[in-house]
N, C-alpha and C positions, 0 to 999 in steps of 0.2 A: 269520426263518430265519437260521441262521448258515452262513457260508462253510465248506465242507468241501474243504480242499486236495486230499485223497485222491480225492474224487470229480471234482474238476477234472482231476486227472491221468488218472483212469480214462476220462473223457470224451475227453480228448486222445488217448489210445492207441486208443480205439474209432474215433475220427474218422480217425486215421492208417490204420487197417485197412479203411476203406471203399473200395468200388469207385468209380471216378470218376463213375459215373452215379447213385450212391446218395446218401442223406442219412441222418442219424442222428436219430431222434425220441424214443428211449427207451433205457434201459438196465435189464437185469434186476436186480430188486431195488431200484429207485430209483422212488419215487413221482413221478408226473407233474408236480406242481407243483415239486418239489425239482429235478428234471431241468431244467424250464423256467427257473428262477430262476438255477441255475448256469450254464446256457447263456447266459442274458442277461449275467451277470457276465463270462464268458468273451469274449463279444461286445464288452462295454464295454472290457475290457482289450486288445482287438485280437488275441485268439488265434485266432478262428474267423470264418468267413463263414457266415451263417445267415440264416433268414427266420423271423419270429415271426407267429403268427396267434393271435387271441384275446388274452385277459388271463389272468394268473396266477390260479389258483383256480377258474376257469370252464372253458372249453373251450380254454384256451391251450395251444399246441404250438410247440415249437422244432424247426426243421428245419435241422440243421447240415450243411452241404455240404462244407467243407474247413477245414483249418488254414490260417492266414496264415503269412507268413515269421515273425512273432513267435511264432505258435503252434508252428511247427517248432523254433525256437530253444529255446522253453520245454520241449517234449517231449524235445529232445536233452539239455537240462540236467538234466532229472528222470528220464532213462531208467534210470540206474544206481541200483539199490535202496539201496546203502550211502550214496550222495550224498543221495538223497531222505530217508532216515532222519536223516542228519546234520542237514539243514535243518529238518526238523520238530522234532526234539529241541532244536535251538538256540532256535527261537522258543517252544517250549513251556517251556523252561528259564527264559526271561525274561518268560514269561506275556504274551506279545503275539501278536496276529494280524498277520502281516506285510502291508505294502502289497505289490502285486505287484512294484513296482520293486526294494523291499528284498529280496524272496525271490529275485529273479534276480540281484541284485548279489551276495548271499551265496553263491548257487551258483556264479557266475563266479569269485569270490574263491577258493572252495574248489577248483574245477577248476584254476585257475592254480596254487594251492599244490600240489595233487597232481602236476601236470605238472612244475613247476619245482623242487620241493623233495623229491620222493620218488624220486630216482635215475633219472629218465628221461634217456637219454644219446643223444648224437648219434654218427655213426660217427667212430671214432678212427684208422682206417687211412688210409693215403694214398689220395686219389681222383685218378683219372687226368684226369678232366674238369676243366680249370681253372675253369670256371663253377661247378660243383657244389662245388668245393673252396672257392672264394671265398664261396659262399652258406653253407656250413657254418661258415666263419670268422665271417661276420656273425652267424649264428644263435647261435653260442657267446657272442660278445660281448653279443648282445641278451638272451640267457638269463641272463648274470651281472647285467645291469641290472635285468632283470624279477625275478630272484630277490631282489635287495637291495630293490627297491620292494615286492615282496610281503611280504618279511619286516618291513620297516618299516611297512607298512600293517597287517599282523597285529598287530604289537606295539602300535601306536596303538589299534587296535580293542580289543585285550585290556585296555589300561590304562583306556580309557574305560569298558568294561564292568565292570571291577573297581571303579572309582570309584563308578559307579552302584549296583553290588551292595552296596558298603559303606555307602552312604547310604540304601539301601533304597528308592530311586526307582522300582524296578520294581514 
């Protein structure tokens, strides 16, 4: 069975929508053994808290109770449809199935890039509260450092990917 990242995302959304006293044991349109295995993979990755009964292919069932902290971070990272599509297309382009850490790192890099390079601005007017004013000054300095770091990281990643593409190592 192959890992289906879209199914992992669907399961995470379904778990988020659960009432506190409920568990998720199936999804419409998903075979029981496929749901079971994907739930197991999510549990292995630390995304969910669940209980498994039986074994796959027989009477196995997954009972997902909640997302973990990592599961919440994953869901927040993949919530935006455009960002999710970007990540899937990136890995599809390079014809690799991403390790979970690689997927999350790519999403984090793209989120940072969008926040720091796409015109997100801090207040420019004078702020009466000196603590707030000092914080904004620190954030502006931090943003410049982070922007430079993200640009440098992006350039490095692009250079490595271009070399690998030229060699045909993908």
